N, C-alpha and C positions, 0 to 999 in steps of 0.2 A: 698612384702618385700623390704625395703628401700636399696637403694646401698650406697656407700660412698659418702661422700661431693664432689663436682665437685671444680676444682681450680677456684681463683677468680682473677680479674684484680690487679696487683700490685698498690699501692698507685701512683696516678697522672696518671696512665694509663687509657685511654678511653675504652679499651676493650682487650680480650685475645682471640685468635685463638685456640682452642683444637682439636687437630686432631682425626679423627674418627678412633676408634678400628674396627678390623676386623668384631667384633661381630655387632657393630652399623651399619656398611655398609651394611651387609647382611641383617639384620634386616630392615632397613630402606627401601631397594630395594624391600623386599618381602610384608612389609606393603603397599607400594603404589601400588604394583601388586596385592595384595588381594583387597583392597578397590576399586580399579578402575574395576576389572574384575571379582568380585563376586558381584551377586544382592542380598546385605544385608537387613534384615528386622529384626524387633526387637519386642520381646514380653517379657512382664514383669509381675512377680507376687510376692505376697507376702507369704512367708511361716511362720508359728508359730514354735518359736524354744524352747518353754518351755520344752517339754519332752525330746529333745536331749540335752538341757543345765542340765537338771536333771540327765538325763542317763551318761553324759560325767563324771560329778562329781562323781557319784558311780564308773563308770570304773577307773578313775585315782586313787580313794581312794582305790579300790581293788587291781588293777594290778601293782600299784608302779610306773607306767609310765605315763607322761604326753601326753595323746591323745589329739589332737587340734580340734577344730570345722572344720578346714580345711581337716582333716583326715577323719571326717564324710562327708564332702562334698563330697570328692574324691570317697568314697566308695557309696554314695546316687547316684552320677552320673552314677557310672558304673553299678549299678544295674538297673537304670531307663535306660540306653543305652540297657540293655537285653531285656526289656519290650517294647521299641519303638526302635527297630534296624536301623530303616531307618536314624535316627540320628547320628548312628556309622557308616558313610558312607565318601566315597570321590568322586569328579566328575572327569570325563574325558570327550572327547568329543564322545567317542564311548560307554560309559557305565557307571553306577555308581556302585561302588565297595563298597559291604556292608561286613562288618569285623564281624568275630565271636568273638573276644576277645576285650574288652574294656580297651584300652590302653590309660590311662588318661595323658594327658601333663598339667602341671601346671606353669603358668608364674612365673619366679623369676627375680626380678630386680637385677642387679649388677652393680658395678662402670664401667664395660666395657659394658653394655648394657642388653638386654631382652634376658634370655634363658628359655627354657620350658622343663625341664627334666620330664621323662615320667615313670609314674608308670604301668608297663606292666601287664595286667591281673589283673587289680583292681577288678574286678567281683568276681574273684576267691580267693583272698586274705582277711585275717582277718584284722580287723580294727589295731590291734597291728603290723602286719607285714606292713600294709601301713603306719603308723605312723614312724616305724623306717626307713623303707626304704626311704620316702621322706624326713626325718630329715638328711640322709645321702646325698641324692641328691643336696639338697638345700644347704648343707656346701660346697659339691663339686663344684657346681655352683659359688658360693662366691669366693670360692678359685682357681678358674679358671681351676678345674681338672675334669671336666666331658667330657667323651669319646663322639665322634659323636653320636655313637649308643644310648647313654642315653638321647639324647635331639632332635634327628632327626628323625620324624615320628610321631608316635600317631595317635589317631582316633577321638578325642576329646580334647577340651581345657577349663582349668578353669582358670580365672583370679581374683583375691581375693583383693579388696582393702577396704574391710569391716574395716580390723583392723585400717585403717588409717582415720575413721571418715567419709568415703565417703558414702552417703546416696544411691546412684544409678548410675551407669553409662552404657554405650554401649561398647562393645569391638569388636575389627576388627578381622574376621575369620582368623584362622591360616590355609591357604589353603595347600593342597587340601581338608582338613577337612570340614564336612557340618556345624558344629556348634561350638559356644564357649558360656560359661556361665560367665557372669559377677556377681560377689558377692558383694554386698554392705552391709553397717552395719546393725547390729541389734538395734532396737529401742522399746521402750515402748510404746504400744497403749491402750487406754480405749476403750473395745469392750463390746457388749451386752453378757451377762453371758447365755451359753446355759447348764450349770451344773443343778444339781437337787436342788441348793438352789437359783434358779434365782428369785423366786418370793420375797425373802426376800433382796437378793443382786444383783439386775438387770444388774450391770456394773462391770467387772473386768478389771485388766491390765494384758496384755500379751506380750511377747517378739515377734517382727516379723522381719524378714530379707527380704529385696528386693533383687531378682534374675533377670536378664534380659539375655534371650537366643537369640544372633546372629544366625541366620541360612542364608544357602545359598537356594535360592526360587527355584534354579534350580532341588534341592534334596528333599528339605523340605517344604511342603506347611504349611500355617497358621495353619490349623487345628491339623497337624501332631506335629507342635512345642509345641501348647497348650497340646496337649496329652502328651509329654513329660515331660512338667512342671508339669502337674497333677501327673504324676508318681512319679517325683522327690518330689513333695509336699508331697505326701502320705509316701513316704519313710522317709523323714525328720521328719515329723509330727508322725510318729510311728516308731521311730528308733531303736526298740529291732531286727527288721528284720536284720539290719546290723551286729548283733552280732552271728545270727544263721548261 
C-alpha cells in the first residue's frame, strides 16, 4: 500500500535533506543485517486465480463486506504453513524453532517507513475475521497507532505489490523468520484448454499471479520451498478450502 508523497526541493534548491524517521532507521538497519547474514534464495511459481476471483465475488455479494485478494492470500499462506511447517520457523545458532501457530506479518508502506502488522493465528481465523482485522491493522499503521506487539514478531511475511502493476519481484527475508512471499500482479494468459470442450476450443484465457518465495537456506532446502509453493498453489486454485 502506498504511503504519502515525500517532500520535494523548493524551487531553485538543488536538493533537500529528509531526516530519517525512527521506523526507517530501524528498518534500514534490519534490512542490511537480514540481506547480509541470511543466505537467501528464490523460487517462483505462477498460480491460476480464476476460481479465487469467482469465489471472492460471491463472498462479497453474499457477506456484504469487501474481502480482498490479499485476505485470501493471508489465509492461503497460513494453511500452507500448516502443511509444510518447516517454512514456519526461525533460525538461531543452536536450533531451529518451529512454530505451532501461523502468525502472518504483512508489509504495509507508510510515510514513516515500512511496517509489518501481524495477523496472529491466521490458520485458525475465518476469511471475514482476517479481512476485518487486517483492515484495522493497516489503518492503525497508516495513522502511526500500532502497538509494538502488533508488528514485532510474526512467523512468516507477505509483501504484495501486485496491486501496483508489478509483474514479479523478490523480497528480503524478515529475520529471524525463514521465508517471505512476494506477490506480483495478476495477468491473463492464453493456455491449452484441459476442459471437456478442448477438442472444439483448444485454447482458453486464464488469470495467473506470479509469487516468489524467498527462503533462508539454513532452514528451508529448495525442495521444501517448492513443496510449500505447491501447497499454496493448491489452496489458491481450490479456494473453497479457505471457507471451511
